[in-house]
GUTOR-934261 format. One record per residue (C-alpha): residue in three letters; x, y, z negated. Coordinates in steps of 0.25 Angstrom, whole numbers, padded with zeros to 4 digits, always signed. Example, Ala and Ser with C-alpha at 12.3 -4.5 7.8 and 13.67 -1.06 7.14 Angstrom:
GUTOR-934261
ALA+0049-0018-0031SER+0055-0004-0029
END
This chain:
GUTOR-934261
MET-0049-0114+0079LEU-0057-0100+0078ILE-0062-0095+0091PRO-0066-0080+0092GLY-0075-0076+0103ALA-0071-0064+0112ALA-0081-0057+0121ASN-0070-0050+0129ALA-0055-0049+0131LEU-0054-0038+0121ALA-0060-0047+0110ALA-0051-0059+0115ARG-0038-0051+0114VAL-0043-0047+0098ALA-0045-0061+0096GLN-0032-0065+0102THR-0025-0054+0093ALA-0032-0058+0081GLY-0025-0072+0083PHE-0035-0082+0088ASP-0030-0092+0098VAL-0042-0094+0106VAL-0054-0084+0110MET-0068-0087+0116LEU-0075-0078+0126THR-0088-0078+0120GLY-0100-0078+0129ALA-0110-0072+0119GLY-0099-0061+0117LEU-0098-0058+0131ALA-0112-0057+0134ASN-0113-0047+0122SER-0101-0038+0125PHE-0101-0039+0140LEU-0115-0038+0143GLY-0121-0033+0130ALA-0131-0044+0130PRO-0134-0058+0122ASP-0127-0070+0125ILE-0139-0076+0134GLY-0131-0081+0146LEU-0130-0067+0153THR-0115-0068+0156THR-0110-0074+0169GLN-0099-0083+0172THR-0092-0071+0180GLU-0092-0062+0168VAL-0088-0072+0157ALA-0076-0076+0167ALA-0072-0061+0169HIS-0071-0059+0153LEU-0063-0072+0151GLU-0053-0068+0162ALA-0052-0055+0155MET-0050-0062+0142ARG-0040-0071+0147GLU-0032-0060+0152ALA-0033-0054+0138VAL-0030-0065+0129SER-0020-0077+0129VAL-0027-0087+0119PRO-0037-0097+0125ILE-0051-0092+0128ILE-0063-0101+0127VAL-0075-0095+0136ASP-0089-0096+0134ALA-0095-0102+0147ASP-0109-0102+0143THR-0116-0113+0151GLY-0105-0113+0162PHE-0114-0103+0169GLY-0123-0114+0176ASN-0123-0128+0179ALA-0111-0138+0179LEU-0105-0132+0192ASN-0106-0118+0186THR-0099-0124+0173TYR-0088-0130+0182ARG-0086-0116+0189THR-0086-0108+0176VAL-0075-0117+0171ARG-0067-0114+0183VAL-0070-0099+0182PHE-0067-0098+0167GLU-0055-0106+0168ARG-0049-0096+0178ALA-0054-0085+0169GLY-0045-0090+0158ALA-0053-0099+0150ASP-0047-0110+0141ALA-0060-0116+0137LEU-0075-0114+0141GLN-0087-0116+0132LEU-0099-0121+0139GLU-0113-0123+0133ASP-0125-0131+0136GLN-0136-0121+0136THR-0145-0118+0147PHE-0143-0105+0156PRO-0144-0094+0151LYS-0137-0098+0138ARG-0139-0091+0124CYS-0130-0088+0114GLY-0128-0100+0106HIS-0134-0094+0093PHE-0146-0089+0100ASP-0160-0096+0099GLY-0166-0102+0112LYS-0154-0109+0117HIS-0157-0121+0127VAL-0147-0132+0132ILE-0146-0139+0145PRO-0146-0154+0146MET-0134-0161+0140ASP-0131-0168+0153GLU-0130-0155+0160MET-0120-0149+0150VAL-0112-0162+0151GLY-0111-0159+0166LYS-0106-0145+0163ILE-0096-0149+0154LYS-0090-0160+0164ALA-0090-0148+0174ALA-0083-0140+0165CYS-0072-0150+0162ASP-0071-0153+0177ALA-0069-0139+0181ARG-0057-0136+0171GLN-0044-0134+0178HIS-0036-0131+0165ASP-0037-0135+0151THR-0049-0128+0148LEU-0058-0133+0137VAL-0073-0135+0138LEU-0081-0131+0125ALA-0095-0137+0127ARG-0105-0131+0118THR-0119-0136+0115ASP-0131-0127+0111ALA-0140-0139+0109TYR-0140-0138+0094ALA-0151-0127+0095GLN-0161-0134+0103GLU-0157-0150+0101GLY-0150-0150+0088LEU-0136-0154+0083GLY-0138-0169+0087ARG-0141-0166+0102ALA-0130-0155+0102LEU-0120-0165+0097GLU-0124-0175+0108ARG-0122-0163+0118ALA-0108-0160+0113ASN-0104-0173+0113ALA-0108-0175+0129TYR-0101-0163+0131HIS-0088-0167+0124GLU-0089-0181+0132ALA-0091-0173+0145GLY-0078-0166+0143ALA-0079-0155+0133ASP-0068-0151+0125LEU-0074-0143+0114LEU-0088-0144+0109PHE-0097-0133+0103VAL-0111-0136+0097GLU-0117-0122+0096ALA-0125-0116+0084PRO-0127-0127+0074LEU-0136-0120+0063THR-0131-0127+0051THR-0117-0130+0044GLU-0121-0145+0044ASP-0123-0145+0059LEU-0111-0137+0061ALA-0103-0148+0054ARG-0109-0160+0061ILE-0105-0155+0075PRO-0090-0159+0074ARG-0092-0170+0064GLU-0102-0178+0073LEU-0096-0175+0086PRO-0081-0176+0085ALA-0075-0166+0095PRO-0068-0152+0096HIS-0080-0143+0091MET-0082-0128+0092CYS-0091-0120+0083ASN-0096-0106+0085MET-0097-0097+0072VAL-0106-0085+0075TYR-0109-0074+0065GLY-0124-0073+0063GLY-0126-0086+0073LYS-0133-0099+0070THR-0122-0108+0065PRO-0116-0106+0050MET-0103-0099+0049HIS-0091-0107+0044SER-0077-0105+0042ARG-0066-0111+0050GLU-0062-0120+0040ALA-0076-0125+0038LEU-0078-0127+0053ALA-0065-0134+0055GLU-0068-0144+0044MET-0081-0147+0051GLY-0072-0150+0063TYR-0074-0138+0072ALA-0061-0136+0082GLY-0065-0122+0085ILE-0074-0110+0079ILE-0079-0100+0088TYR-0083-0086+0083ALA-0089-0082+0097ASN-0093-0068+0093ALA-0087-0064+0080ALA-0078-0053+0087LEU-0090-0048+0095GLN-0099-0047+0083ALA-0088-0039+0076SER-0085-0030+0087MET-0100-0027+0088LEU-0100-0023+0073ALA-0088-0015+0075MET-0094-0007+0087GLU-0108-0005+0079SER-0101+0000+0068VAL-0091+0010+0074LEU-0101+0015+0084ARG-0111+0017+0073HIS-0101+0025+0065LEU-0097+0033+0077ARG-0112+0036+0080GLU-0115+0040+0066GLN-0102+0047+0063GLY-0099+0053+0076SER-0084+0048+0076LEU-0075+0037+0072GLU-0070+0044+0059GLY-0072+0034+0048ALA-0074+0022+0057GLN-0059+0019+0060GLU-0059+0006+0053MET-0069+0001+0063LEU-0060+0003+0075VAL-0048-0004+0080SER-0036+0006+0081PHE-0033+0011+0096ALA-0019+0004+0095ARG-0026-0008+0091ARG-0036-0008+0101GLN-0025-0006+0112ALA-0017-0018+0105HIS-0030-0027+0107VAL-0030-0024+0122ASP-0015-0026+0123CYS-0012-0011+0128ASP+0003-0013+0125HIS+0004-0025+0136TYR-0003-0016+0147ALA+0006-0004+0143ALA+0018-0012+0145ARG+0013-0017+0159GLU+0010-0003+0163ARG+0024+0002+0159ARG+0030-0010+0166TYR+0023-0007+0179SER+0025+0008+0179ASP+0040+0007+0175THR+0048+0006+0188SER+0060+0005+0181GLN+0056-0010+0178ALA+0053-0013+0192ASP+0068-0018+0194GLY+0065-0031+0200PRO+0058-0045+0198ASP+0066-0050+0187SER+0064-0036+0179SER+0049-0037+0181LYS+0048-0051+0176SER+0055-0047+0164ASP+0047-0035+0161GLN+0035-0045+0163ARG+0039-0054+0153GLU+0042-0043+0142LEU+0028-0037+0143PRO+0018-0041+0133
END
C-alpha cells in the first residue's frame, strides 16, 4: 500500500481526491509547514492533535499520525494515544529516539534503551480504546546497526506493536533483509534525497513490505511549486505566462469542498425548508 504524507488538512484532501486509501500526518511536514522549522522535536502534542482533528474533519480515509516519541515517557505515551484517538487517529507511529527527536534521515540521532521503548509500546497498546494500530519505529540502525535494529523491532512486535518500521537503512541489501529476517508487517519510508535507496512499489512489495510511506513527497512538490511561481511573479511582475504552474480557481474550491459548504449555507438560510423535523432530516441526507 502506498501511503502519502500530508502536512495539513488541505494536503490530506488532495491525497484523498487523488485516490489514496490512507494518509499520514507527517511530523516533519507539520514542523516544516506549521513552524517553518526542521524536524527536530519542536512540535507539541497539542499542536499535532489540533492538526489531526482538522484532518479528520476534512477526510474520510484512515489517518496514521506521527506521534514522535509519544511526547515523553510511557505515561505520556499512554495519554498521547488517548488524545490522538479522540482527535481521529486510526494508527499511531511511535519511535525509540531520545527527546528531542530528529528527522529519521538526519545525522546525530540517539535512541533510548530497548526496555524503555518496550514499556512505551505496552502503554500505547493498553491505552487503545478502539482498533487503533500501533506502528513501532526504530531509529537504531544509524547508531547500533541492522542486527540491533531488528532485535529492537522484534521486541516491540512482541510487546504488541501491529506494524514495524526500521528507519533509514542505507543499502538495498539491508532494506531487503528487514522483512526477510523478521517476518511481520513492515513499513518503509521512501524519502527523495534521503538516506534510503529509492525503489518502486513492486520491488518493495517483492521484498515483503506491506506499506510504503512517502512522508513528504507532497510537501517537497508544493515547496518547489511555491519557489517557481513566486520567482516568476517577482521577476515578471505578474502571473502572465505562469498559468500552468497554478491550479485553477475552480479546482482550488473543489479541493476544499466549497459546494458542500454552499449547500449547507443555502439550507440554513432558506426558511422554506424549515417545515418540520422530517423535512430537516431529508434535507440533511441529500447534502454532500
